[in-house]
N, CA, C and O of each residue as an XYZ file, in Angstrom:
756
protein
N      22.473   -171.345    -77.711
C      23.842   -170.868    -77.677
C      24.161   -170.072    -78.941
O      24.871   -169.068    -78.886
N      23.650   -170.510    -80.040
C      23.889   -169.804    -81.300
C      23.293   -168.404    -81.231
O      23.891   -167.456    -81.739
N      22.142   -168.262    -80.621
C      21.518   -166.943    -80.488
C      22.393   -165.986    -79.675
O      22.486   -164.802    -79.997
N      23.030   -166.497    -78.628
C      23.903   -165.669    -77.803
C      25.026   -165.061    -78.638
O      25.339   -163.878    -78.498
N      25.625   -165.864    -79.498
C      26.691   -165.343    -80.356
C      26.154   -164.298    -81.318
O      26.832   -163.309    -81.597
N      24.938   -164.501    -81.833
C      24.349   -163.518    -82.746
C      24.064   -162.206    -82.032
O      24.257   -161.134    -82.605
N      23.603   -162.278    -80.780
C      23.334   -161.061    -80.015
C      24.631   -160.306    -79.755
O      24.696   -159.092    -79.947
N      25.659   -161.024    -79.320
C      26.945   -160.370    -79.068
C      27.520   -159.774    -80.349
O      28.086   -158.681    -80.332
N      27.375   -160.480    -81.436
C      27.869   -159.995    -82.719
C      27.121   -158.724    -83.126
O      27.726   -157.783    -83.639
N      25.831   -158.698    -82.900
C      25.014   -157.529    -83.225
C      25.404   -156.332    -82.331
O      25.493   -155.204    -82.816
N      25.634   -156.576    -81.044
C      26.047   -155.510    -80.133
C      27.385   -154.918    -80.560
O      27.573   -153.702    -80.542
N      28.315   -155.796    -80.946
C      29.636   -155.337    -81.391
C      29.502   -154.495    -82.655
O      30.160   -153.463    -82.793
N      28.664   -154.930    -83.562
C      28.450   -154.202    -84.810
C      27.828   -152.831    -84.534
O      28.232   -151.835    -85.133
N      26.856   -152.779    -83.637
C      26.220   -151.515    -83.274
C      27.234   -150.562    -82.648
O      27.248   -149.374    -82.971
N      28.081   -151.073    -81.757
C      29.104   -150.253    -81.117
C      30.097   -149.711    -82.133
O      30.491   -148.548    -82.054
N      30.510   -150.546    -83.092
C      31.449   -150.103    -84.127
C      30.824   -149.029    -84.998
O      31.493   -148.060    -85.358
N      29.547   -149.184    -85.345
C      28.866   -148.170    -86.154
C      28.771   -146.845    -85.399
O      28.943   -145.775    -85.982
N      28.499   -146.928    -84.111
C      28.414   -145.714    -83.301
C      29.768   -145.010    -83.256
O      29.832   -143.784    -83.347
N      30.849   -145.777    -83.116
C      32.193   -145.189    -83.091
C      32.499   -144.506    -84.417
O      33.027   -143.394    -84.444
N      32.164   -145.182    -85.525
C      32.427   -144.605    -86.844
C      31.666   -143.307    -87.045
O      32.166   -142.393    -87.700
N      30.483   -143.215    -86.501
C      29.667   -142.014    -86.655
C      29.979   -140.963    -85.588
O      29.338   -139.913    -85.547
N      30.953   -141.239    -84.733
C      31.368   -140.294    -83.704
C      30.378   -140.172    -82.557
O      30.378   -139.163    -81.851
N      29.545   -141.164    -82.360
C      28.530   -141.102    -81.323
C      29.033   -141.537    -79.960
O      28.477   -141.131    -78.940
N      30.077   -142.356    -79.923
C      30.566   -142.863    -78.655
C      31.967   -142.314    -78.406
O      32.855   -142.423    -79.250
N      32.140   -141.727    -77.234
C      33.458   -141.227    -76.851
C      33.911   -142.044    -75.657
O      33.251   -142.060    -74.618
N      35.015   -142.709    -75.803
C      35.539   -143.501    -74.701
C      36.151   -142.564    -73.671
O      36.948   -141.691    -74.014
N      35.778   -142.746    -72.414
C      36.292   -141.898    -71.365
C      37.629   -142.419    -70.860
O      37.843   -143.624    -70.736
N      38.525   -141.472    -70.571
C      39.819   -141.837    -69.992
C      39.620   -142.180    -68.523
O      38.572   -141.893    -67.945
N      40.625   -142.792    -67.930
C      40.565   -143.114    -66.505
C      40.414   -141.833    -65.680
O      39.720   -141.822    -64.664
N      41.063   -140.759    -66.121
C      40.953   -139.475    -65.428
C      39.537   -138.924    -65.477
O      39.042   -138.389    -64.485
N      38.882   -139.052    -66.628
C      37.502   -138.587    -66.746
C      36.565   -139.406    -65.862
O      35.656   -138.864    -65.233
N      36.796   -140.704    -65.822
C      35.967   -141.558    -64.967
C      36.140   -141.188    -63.495
O      35.160   -141.090    -62.756
N      37.383   -140.983    -63.074
C      37.636   -140.603    -61.675
C      37.024   -139.244    -61.375
O      36.424   -139.054    -60.317
N      37.170   -138.294    -62.302
C      36.623   -136.958    -62.098
C      35.096   -137.023    -62.005
O      34.497   -136.336    -61.176
N      34.474   -137.832    -62.838
C      33.023   -138.001    -62.786
C      32.605   -138.469    -61.392
O      31.640   -137.956    -60.825
N      33.323   -139.429    -60.849
C      33.035   -139.916    -59.505
C      33.247   -138.812    -58.468
O      32.413   -138.609    -57.586
N      34.373   -138.101    -58.585
C      34.662   -137.013    -57.636
C      33.542   -135.972    -57.633
O      33.099   -135.534    -56.571
N      33.094   -135.586    -58.807
C      32.063   -134.550    -58.904
C      30.728   -135.067    -58.369
O      29.990   -134.331    -57.713
N      30.423   -136.320    -58.647
C      29.152   -136.868    -58.151
C      29.153   -137.003    -56.623
O      28.088   -137.058    -56.007
N      30.329   -137.057    -56.017
C      30.439   -137.206    -54.562
C      30.803   -135.900    -53.849
O      31.156   -135.922    -52.670
N      30.722   -134.764    -54.550
C      31.088   -133.492    -53.931
C      30.246   -133.205    -52.698
O      29.039   -133.446    -52.670
N      30.916   -132.685    -51.685
C      30.272   -132.276    -50.447
C      30.909   -130.943    -50.049
O      31.680   -130.870    -49.092
N      30.575   -129.901    -50.793
C      31.229   -128.600    -50.635
C      30.551   -127.774    -49.550
O      29.394   -128.009    -49.202
N      31.297   -126.796    -49.018
C      30.656   -125.827    -48.120
C      29.563   -125.086    -48.901
O      29.652   -124.955    -50.122
N      28.543   -124.608    -48.200
C      27.443   -123.925    -48.899
C      27.908   -122.642    -49.586
O      27.212   -122.127    -50.461
N      29.066   -122.124    -49.207
C      29.607   -120.919    -49.849
C      30.264   -121.208    -51.187
O      30.764   -120.286    -51.832
N      30.278   -122.452    -51.618
C      30.924   -122.849    -52.864
C      29.896   -123.407    -53.844
O      29.009   -124.172    -53.466
N      30.030   -123.014    -55.097
C      29.142   -123.489    -56.157
C      29.990   -123.923    -57.342
O      31.035   -123.335    -57.618
N      29.532   -124.960    -58.040
C      30.236   -125.459    -59.221
C      29.428   -125.116    -60.460
O      28.197   -125.121    -60.431
N      30.125   -124.817    -61.547
C      29.460   -124.568    -62.829
C      30.337   -125.135    -63.952
O      31.547   -125.300    -63.804
N      29.683   -125.423    -65.067
C      30.362   -125.998    -66.226
C      30.148   -125.071    -67.424
O      29.156   -125.208    -68.139
N      31.073   -124.123    -67.651
C      30.894   -123.139    -68.728
C      30.760   -123.777    -70.115
O      30.104   -123.210    -70.989
N      31.367   -124.939    -70.326
C      31.300   -125.609    -71.623
C      30.211   -126.673    -71.665
O      30.145   -127.451    -72.617
N      29.364   -126.717    -70.655
C      28.314   -127.733    -70.572
C      28.789   -128.934    -69.773
O      29.987   -129.135    -69.576
N      27.842   -129.719    -69.323
C      28.163   -130.876    -68.474
C      28.875   -131.987    -69.231
O      29.353   -132.939    -68.615
N      28.953   -131.888    -70.547
C      29.682   -132.905    -71.317
C      31.191   -132.723    -71.183
O      31.955   -133.648    -71.458
N      31.618   -131.547    -70.766
C      33.050   -131.274    -70.591
C      33.345   -131.147    -69.105
O      33.416   -130.041    -68.569
N      33.517   -132.283    -68.446
C      33.798   -132.288    -67.011
C      35.214   -131.838    -66.691
O      35.491   -131.429    -65.564
N      36.104   -131.907    -67.656
C      37.517   -131.630    -67.395
C      37.803   -130.135    -67.198
O      38.869   -129.772    -66.701
N      36.871   -129.276    -67.579
C      36.996   -127.833    -67.392
C      35.744   -127.341    -66.677
O      34.638   -127.428    -67.210
N      35.928   -126.830    -65.479
C      34.785   -126.310    -64.738
C      35.239   -125.169    -63.852
O      36.431   -124.878    -63.761
N      34.285   -124.522    -63.198
C      34.589   -123.396    -62.331
C      33.937   -123.593    -60.970
O      32.864   -124.184    -60.847
N      34.610   -123.087    -59.968
C      34.093   -123.066    -58.602
C      34.023   -121.596    -58.187
O      34.992   -120.854    -58.344
N      32.882   -121.186    -57.661
C      32.725   -119.836    -57.137
C      32.627   -119.934    -55.621
O      31.820   -120.690    -55.081
N      33.460   -119.158    -54.950
C      33.473   -119.137    -53.485
C      32.996   -117.760    -53.041
O      33.539   -116.739    -53.464
N      31.982   -117.741    -52.189
C      31.452   -116.499    -51.631
C      31.472   -116.615    -50.102
O      30.481   -117.020    -49.494
N      32.593   -116.262    -49.491
C      32.743   -116.434    -48.040
C      31.693   -115.657    -47.240
O      31.361   -114.518    -47.567
N      31.185   -116.290    -46.201
C      30.192   -115.673    -45.315
C      30.833   -115.025    -44.097
O      30.148   -114.378    -43.306
N      32.151   -115.195    -43.939
C      32.820   -114.623    -42.786
C      34.267   -114.312    -43.163
O      34.765   -114.745    -44.202
N      34.921   -113.558    -42.298
C      36.340   -113.253    -42.495
C      36.573   -112.034    -43.363
O      35.644   -111.309    -43.719
N      37.822   -111.831    -43.690
C      38.232   -110.679    -44.494
C      37.502   -110.598    -45.826
O      37.207   -109.503    -46.303
N      37.211   -111.728    -46.423
C      36.703   -111.775    -47.797
C      35.185   -111.910    -47.885
O      34.647   -112.175    -48.959
N      34.497   -111.727    -46.761
C      33.048   -111.815    -46.724
C      32.425   -110.840    -47.729
O      32.814   -109.675    -47.808
N      31.460   -111.339    -48.483
C      30.761   -110.491    -49.438
C      31.359   -110.465    -50.825
O      30.774   -109.880    -51.737
N      32.505   -111.081    -51.007
C      33.111   -111.147    -52.327
C      32.761   -112.462    -53.003
O      32.459   -113.456    -52.342
N      32.807   -112.453    -54.304
C      32.601   -113.673    -55.082
C      33.865   -113.951    -55.873
O      34.310   -113.104    -56.648
N      34.446   -115.121    -55.689
C      35.745   -115.437    -56.273
C      35.627   -116.693    -57.118
O      35.242   -117.753    -56.625
N      35.961   -116.565    -58.397
C      35.796   -117.655    -59.353
C      37.151   -118.288    -59.652
O      38.123   -117.599    -59.963
N      37.191   -119.622    -59.549
C      38.394   -120.392    -59.852
C      38.104   -121.320    -61.024
O      37.099   -122.031    -61.034
N      39.000   -121.304    -62.017
C      38.864   -122.250    -63.128
C      39.695   -123.488    -62.813
O      40.805   -123.394    -62.289
N      39.144   -124.633    -63.139
C      39.812   -125.922    -62.959
C      40.000   -126.539    -64.330
O      39.044   -126.683    -65.092
N      41.226   -126.900    -64.641
C      41.543   -127.651    -65.854
C      42.159   -128.958    -65.374
O      43.245   -128.976    -64.795
N      41.449   -130.042    -65.624
C      41.863   -131.332    -65.090
C      42.588   -132.104    -66.187
O      42.023   -132.309    -67.261
N      43.819   -132.536    -65.946
C      44.571   -133.266    -66.967
C      44.000   -134.676    -67.164
O      43.355   -135.228    -66.272
N      44.245   -135.236    -68.327
C      43.759   -136.585    -68.642
C      44.346   -137.634    -67.695
O      43.743   -138.686    -67.484
N      45.510   -137.353    -67.132
C      46.158   -138.323    -66.238
C      45.740   -138.143    -64.779
O      46.321   -138.757    -63.884
N      44.727   -137.298    -64.539
C      44.181   -137.152    -63.192
C      43.728   -138.529    -62.716
O      43.119   -139.254    -63.503
N      43.983   -138.917    -61.514
C      44.448   -138.190    -60.338
C      45.949   -138.274    -60.105
O      46.427   -137.919    -59.027
N      46.697   -138.736    -61.095
C      48.150   -138.833    -60.907
C      48.822   -137.470    -60.976
O      49.956   -137.307    -60.526
N      48.126   -136.500    -61.536
C      48.573   -135.108    -61.518
C      47.419   -134.264    -61.020
O      46.261   -134.598    -61.269
N      47.709   -133.175    -60.319
C      46.628   -132.337    -59.782
C      45.968   -131.513    -60.879
O      46.539   -131.333    -61.955
N      44.773   -131.015    -60.609
C      44.166   -130.091    -61.566
C      44.931   -128.777    -61.583
O      45.583   -128.416    -60.603
N      44.850   -128.071    -62.693
C      45.420   -126.728    -62.791
C      44.319   -125.766    -62.365
O      43.244   -125.731    -62.965
N      44.594   -124.994    -61.333
C      43.590   -124.104    -60.766
C      44.087   -122.675    -60.853
O      45.230   -122.377    -60.506
N      43.217   -121.795    -61.321
C      43.576   -120.388    -61.459
C      42.402   -119.537    -60.983
O      41.246   -119.832    -61.287
N      42.709   -118.486    -60.240
C      41.673   -117.567    -59.789
C      41.394   -116.568    -60.912
O      42.289   -115.839    -61.340
N      40.157   -116.542    -61.382
C      39.770   -115.637    -62.464
C      39.403   -114.253    -61.950
O      39.299   -113.306    -62.730
N      39.206   -114.131    -60.644
C      38.829   -112.864    -60.031
C      40.084   -112.184    -59.492
O      40.832   -112.776    -58.714
N      40.307   -110.954    -59.903
C      41.463   -110.224    -59.383
C      41.213   -109.931    -57.910
O      40.183   -109.373    -57.533
N      42.179   -110.322    -57.089
C      41.968   -110.324    -55.647
C      43.230   -109.902    -54.904
O      44.346   -110.212    -55.321
N      43.036   -109.200    -53.813
C      44.146   -108.810    -52.933
C      44.264   -109.894    -51.870
O      43.516   -109.898    -50.892
N      45.190   -110.799    -52.062
C      45.306   -111.970    -51.191
C      46.770   -112.389    -51.106
O      47.466   -112.376    -52.121
N      47.257   -112.763    -49.918
C      48.659   -113.157    -49.806
C      48.992   -114.454    -50.551
O      50.145   -114.657    -50.934
N      48.016   -115.325    -50.763
C      48.289   -116.630    -51.371
C      47.815   -116.739    -52.814
O      47.863   -117.817    -53.406
N      47.355   -115.621    -53.382
C      46.912   -115.584    -54.771
C      47.524   -114.340    -55.398
O      47.315   -113.228    -54.914
N      48.285   -114.531    -56.483
C      48.916   -113.346    -57.075
C      47.953   -112.647    -58.035
O      46.837   -113.114    -58.262
N      48.399   -111.530    -58.591
C      47.530   -110.706    -59.432
C      47.217   -111.351    -60.778
O      46.334   -110.878    -61.494
N      47.922   -112.418    -61.134
C      47.628   -113.160    -62.365
C      46.704   -114.351    -62.097
O      46.315   -115.055    -63.030
N      46.355   -114.577    -60.841
C      45.436   -115.661    -60.499
C      46.106   -116.959    -60.078
O      45.424   -117.938    -59.775
N      47.438   -116.976    -60.055
C      48.128   -118.181    -59.580
C      47.833   -118.356    -58.099
O      47.786   -117.386    -57.342
N      47.638   -119.591    -57.703
C      47.202   -119.885    -56.345
C      48.231   -120.745    -55.625
O      48.670   -121.771    -56.144
N      48.606   -120.320    -54.436
C      49.585   -121.041    -53.629
C      48.837   -121.940    -52.655
O      48.416   -121.511    -51.580
N      48.684   -123.190    -53.055
C      48.026   -124.198    -52.225
C      48.866   -125.456    -52.357
O      48.983   -126.019    -53.445
N      49.447   -125.895    -51.258
C      50.428   -126.988    -51.301
C      49.898   -128.258    -51.964
O      50.664   -128.967    -52.616
N      48.609   -128.563    -51.815
C      48.097   -129.798    -52.430
C      47.958   -129.686    -53.948
O      47.680   -130.680    -54.619
N      48.147   -128.502    -54.481
C      48.158   -128.346    -55.941
C      49.567   -128.441    -56.504
O      49.771   -128.352    -57.714
N      50.533   -128.621    -55.617
C      51.930   -128.703    -56.040
C      52.579   -129.929    -55.421
O      52.236   -131.064    -55.755
N      53.509   -129.693    -54.523
C      54.356   -130.766    -53.997
C      53.626   -131.772    -53.115
O      54.088   -132.905    -52.983
N      52.520   -131.403    -52.515
C      51.820   -132.328    -51.618
C      50.662   -133.068    -52.283
O      49.874   -133.722    -51.601
N      50.553   -132.972    -53.604
C      49.481   -133.691    -54.298
C      49.739   -135.192    -54.249
O      50.866   -135.651    -54.435
N      48.676   -135.943    -53.997
C      48.720   -137.405    -54.021
C      47.458   -137.894    -54.712
O      46.412   -137.261    -54.570
N      47.512   -138.988    -55.449
C      46.324   -139.487    -56.159
C      45.121   -139.801    -55.263
O      43.996   -139.886    -55.756
N      45.339   -139.971    -53.965
C      44.195   -140.225    -53.080
C      43.400   -138.943    -52.816
O      42.259   -139.016    -52.358
N      43.979   -137.775    -53.097
C      43.252   -136.521    -52.937
C      42.242   -136.388    -54.071
O      42.348   -137.065    -55.093
N      41.268   -135.510    -53.880
C      40.238   -135.357    -54.908
C      39.833   -133.896    -55.045
O      40.381   -133.019    -54.378
N      38.875   -133.653    -55.912
C      38.420   -132.289    -56.182
C      37.830   -131.659    -54.918
O      38.033   -130.471    -54.663
N      37.114   -132.435    -54.142
C      36.529   -131.918    -52.905
C      37.626   -131.385    -51.977
O      37.451   -130.341    -51.348
N      38.739   -132.088    -51.889
C      39.865   -131.665    -51.053
C      40.414   -130.327    -51.542
O      40.724   -129.448    -50.738
N      40.534   -130.174    -52.859
C      41.041   -128.923    -53.424
C      40.085   -127.777    -53.116
O      40.522   -126.686    -52.750
N      38.789   -128.014    -53.260
C      37.796   -126.967    -52.995
C      37.873   -126.531    -51.529
O      37.840   -125.336    -51.237
N      37.974   -127.482    -50.617
C      38.103   -127.120    -49.206
C      39.410   -126.364    -48.951
O      39.444   -125.454    -48.123
N      40.476   -126.732    -49.650
C      41.740   -126.007    -49.517
C      41.607   -124.566    -49.966
O      42.103   -123.656    -49.301
N      40.933   -124.349    -51.102
C      40.712   -122.986    -51.594
C      39.836   -122.200    -50.620
O      40.117   -121.043    -50.311
N      38.795   -122.830    -50.153
C      37.895   -122.184    -49.198
C      38.667   -121.760    -47.937
O      38.442   -120.680    -47.392
N      39.561   -122.618    -47.497
C      40.369   -122.325    -46.312
C      41.260   -121.100    -46.534
O      41.548   -120.372    -45.584
N      41.697   -120.864    -47.762
C      42.502   -119.674    -48.047
C      41.733   -118.396    -47.735
O      42.336   -117.372    -47.412
N      40.408   -118.450    -47.828
C      39.600   -117.261    -47.542
C      39.270   -117.120    -46.061
O      39.092   -116.008    -45.563
N      39.190   -118.230    -45.369
C      38.889   -118.155    -43.939
C      40.156   -117.957    -43.112
O      40.105   -117.378    -42.027
N      41.284   -118.433    -43.616
C      42.569   -118.313    -42.907
C      43.699   -118.014    -43.897
O      44.518   -118.893    -44.167
N      43.762   -116.797    -44.443
C      44.881   -116.494    -45.352
C      46.210   -116.689    -44.632
O      46.324   -116.427    -43.435
N      47.205   -117.148    -45.368
C      48.481   -117.532    -44.774
C      49.591   -116.584    -45.247
O      49.951   -116.584    -46.424
N      50.123   -115.789    -44.336
C      51.199   -114.859    -44.699
C      52.562   -115.548    -44.767
O      53.536   -114.937    -45.206
N      52.647   -116.813    -44.339
C      53.936   -117.499    -44.307
C      54.317   -118.166    -45.631
O      55.471   -118.561    -45.800
N      53.397   -118.300    -46.553
C      53.667   -118.948    -47.848
C      53.044   -118.101    -48.954
O      52.095   -118.534    -49.608
N      53.580   -116.881    -49.168
C      52.898   -115.926    -50.037
C      53.255   -116.028    -51.526
O      54.340   -116.466    -51.909
N      52.298   -115.607    -52.331
C      52.559   -115.289    -53.734
C      52.509   -113.765    -53.917
O      53.151   -113.221    -54.815
N      51.754   -113.097    -53.070
C      51.678   -111.645    -53.067
C      52.359   -111.181    -51.779
O      51.724   -111.094    -50.728
N      53.639   -110.887    -51.869
C      54.446   -110.559    -50.699
C      53.931   -109.324    -49.972
O      53.915   -109.292    -48.742
N      53.510   -108.308    -50.720
C      53.011   -107.081    -50.092
C      51.790   -107.378    -49.215
O      51.714   -106.913    -48.078
N      50.841   -108.147    -49.737
C      49.644   -108.504    -48.965
C      50.025   -109.347    -47.746
O      49.458   -109.171    -46.668
N      50.972   -110.251    -47.914
C      51.405   -111.106    -46.807
C      52.055   -110.284    -45.698
O      51.776   -110.490    -44.517
N      52.927   -109.345    -46.090
C      53.587   -108.501    -45.097
C      52.565   -107.666    -44.326
O      52.666   -107.515    -43.109
N      51.585   -107.129    -45.046
C      50.573   -106.306    -44.401
C      49.687   -107.148    -43.470
O      49.334   -106.699    -42.380
N      49.334   -108.347    -43.890
C      48.549   -109.238    -43.029
C      49.303   -109.536    -41.736
O      48.721   -109.535    -40.651
N      50.588   -109.788    -41.863
C      51.413   -110.096    -40.691
C      51.600   -108.877    -39.788
O      51.471   -108.975    -38.568
N      51.907   -107.716    -40.402
C      52.302   -106.543    -39.628
C      51.144   -105.625    -39.226
O      51.209   -104.962    -38.191
N      50.104   -105.587    -40.029
C      48.996   -104.671    -39.753
C      47.686   -105.282    -40.269
O      47.174   -104.854    -41.304
N      47.142   -106.272    -39.564
C      45.927   -106.954    -40.019
C      44.739   -106.020    -40.262
O      43.912   -106.281    -41.136
N      44.655   -104.940    -39.495
C      43.537   -104.003    -39.673
C      43.619   -103.304    -41.034
O      42.613   -103.193    -41.735
N      44.811   -102.835    -41.407
C      44.999   -102.196    -42.708
C      44.845   -103.230    -43.835
O      44.306   -102.919    -44.896
N      45.315   -104.446    -43.600
C      45.123   -105.519    -44.574
C      43.623   -105.701    -44.845
O      43.199   -105.766    -45.998
N      42.834   -105.783    -43.782
C      41.389   -105.943    -43.925
C      40.758   -104.799    -44.695
O      39.850   -105.012    -45.498
N      41.239   -103.582    -44.453
C      40.734   -102.412    -45.177
C      41.059   -102.528    -46.672
O      40.215   -102.240    -47.520
N      42.286   -102.950    -46.984
C      42.665   -103.133    -48.390
C      41.828   -104.222    -49.065
O      41.445   -104.082    -50.226
N      41.547   -105.297    -48.345
C      40.703   -106.364    -48.903
C      39.317   -105.795    -49.202
O      38.778   -106.026    -50.285
N      38.734   -105.053    -48.258
C      37.396   -104.473    -48.450
C      37.388   -103.574    -49.686
O      36.475   -103.640    -50.510
N      38.430   -102.723    -49.805
C      38.517   -101.826    -50.960
C      38.592   -102.620    -52.260
O      37.948   -102.264    -53.247
N      39.377   -103.696    -52.260
C      39.520   -104.483    -53.488
C      38.216   -105.200    -53.847
O      37.917   -105.388    -55.026
N      37.449   -105.596    -52.845
C      36.147   -106.232    -53.110
C      35.150   -105.198    -53.625
O      34.390   -105.473    -54.552
N      35.154   -104.009    -53.023
C      34.253   -102.935    -53.464
C      34.545   -102.558    -54.919
O      33.626   -102.334    -55.707
N      35.823   -102.491    -55.261
C      36.214   -102.287    -56.651
C      36.436   -100.867    -57.080
O      36.193    -99.899    -56.360
N      36.928   -100.804    -58.337
C      37.274    -99.562    -59.001
C      38.212    -98.732    -58.130
O      38.030    -97.529    -57.942
N      39.215    -99.421    -57.611
C      40.171    -98.781    -56.706
C      41.564    -99.355    -56.947
O      41.719   -100.467    -57.451
N      42.549    -98.586    -56.584
C      43.934    -99.041    -56.641
C      44.371    -99.425    -55.238
O      44.204    -98.651    -54.295
N      44.927   -100.608    -55.101
C      45.458   -101.063    -53.816
C      46.830   -101.660    -54.083
O      46.971   -102.561    -54.910
N      47.831   -101.162    -53.391
C      49.174   -101.702    -53.552
C      49.693   -101.639    -54.973
O      50.420   -102.534    -55.405
N      49.336   -100.603    -55.705
C      49.827   -100.443    -57.069
C      49.069   -101.236    -58.110
O      49.480   -101.257    -59.270
N      47.975   -101.891    -57.745
C      47.181   -102.672    -58.699
C      45.729   -102.208    -58.672
O      45.187   -101.875    -57.618
N      45.119   -102.192    -59.838
C      43.715   -101.806    -59.937
C      42.829   -103.031    -59.740
O      43.079   -104.089    -60.318
N      41.793   -102.879    -58.921
C      40.848   -103.964    -58.656
C      39.468   -103.546    -59.136
O      38.936   -102.534    -58.679
N      38.881   -104.309    -60.050
C      37.564   -103.944    -60.582
C      36.408   -104.231    -59.619
O      35.297   -103.743    -59.822
N      36.663   -105.011    -58.585
C      35.621   -105.335    -57.613
C      35.030   -106.712    -57.863
O      35.066   -107.237    -58.976
N      34.490   -107.276    -56.802
C      33.922   -108.617    -56.913
C      32.844   -108.859    -55.868
O      32.609   -110.001    -55.472
N      32.185   -107.791    -55.415
C      31.184   -108.007    -54.372
C      29.966   -108.684    -54.971
O      29.590   -108.448    -56.119
N      29.366   -109.529    -54.155
C      28.233   -110.321    -54.624
C      26.907   -109.661    -54.385
O      25.919   -110.025    -55.023
N      26.849   -108.701    -53.486
C      25.588   -108.060    -53.161
C      24.845   -108.786    -52.051
O      23.869   -108.261    -51.516
N      25.291   -109.981    -51.699
C      24.615   -110.762    -50.669
C      24.783   -110.176    -49.277
O      23.979   -110.458    -48.388
N      25.816   -109.363    -49.073
C      26.128   -108.891    -47.736
C      26.154   -107.381    -47.617
O      26.591   -106.847    -46.598
N      25.694   -106.687    -48.639
C      25.755   -105.223    -48.612
C      24.374   -104.626    -48.608
O      24.230   -103.404    -48.586
C-alpha cells in the first residue's frame, strides 16, 4: 500500500513538472468535443479537410468543397472554420475564403446557413455543418439570400445565373459589378 502512494505521488510530481515546463496543455471541453467530431467525420468525397496551423490546432481548420455536379461543378471553394472554446454550445464561425457568385454567400465570404445561426443546437456537429455547406452548392437557395442579385437571377433566369457562375469560376472576369479571380480546380476542364 505504501508503494501505491509513492507511485501516485511520483506521477503527480511528474505532471506538475510537465505543466511548469509548458509540456502539457489541458484541453477544454470544446476541444475534446471537436477532436471527437473530427475523428468521426464522414464527409462527401467532394470535401477535404486541412489544418493550416498543423494538427495541434484543431480549433482552426479549412474545408475545401469541389462539387462534381450542379452549377458549381469544377470549382474549388475553401471555408475557414474557427471553433470557439465553448463549442458545441456555440456554432463554429465559418467564412468562405473563395470569392464566389452565390445567393447564400456574400462577396465578403459570409455564409447564410441556418444551422450556423438561429438553428444551432449542441447536438449538431462539424459533419452536419460540412453537409450543410455542401448542400449550398448542390441546391443554392434564392429564398434566403446574402447576395440578392444572385438570388434574383437564380429565381428569374436560372440559365443566365448558371452562365454567371461559370464565368466566376473561370475567373478574371466581372460579374454583377464584382471581380472574380477564379477558382477552377482543373479536375473538370
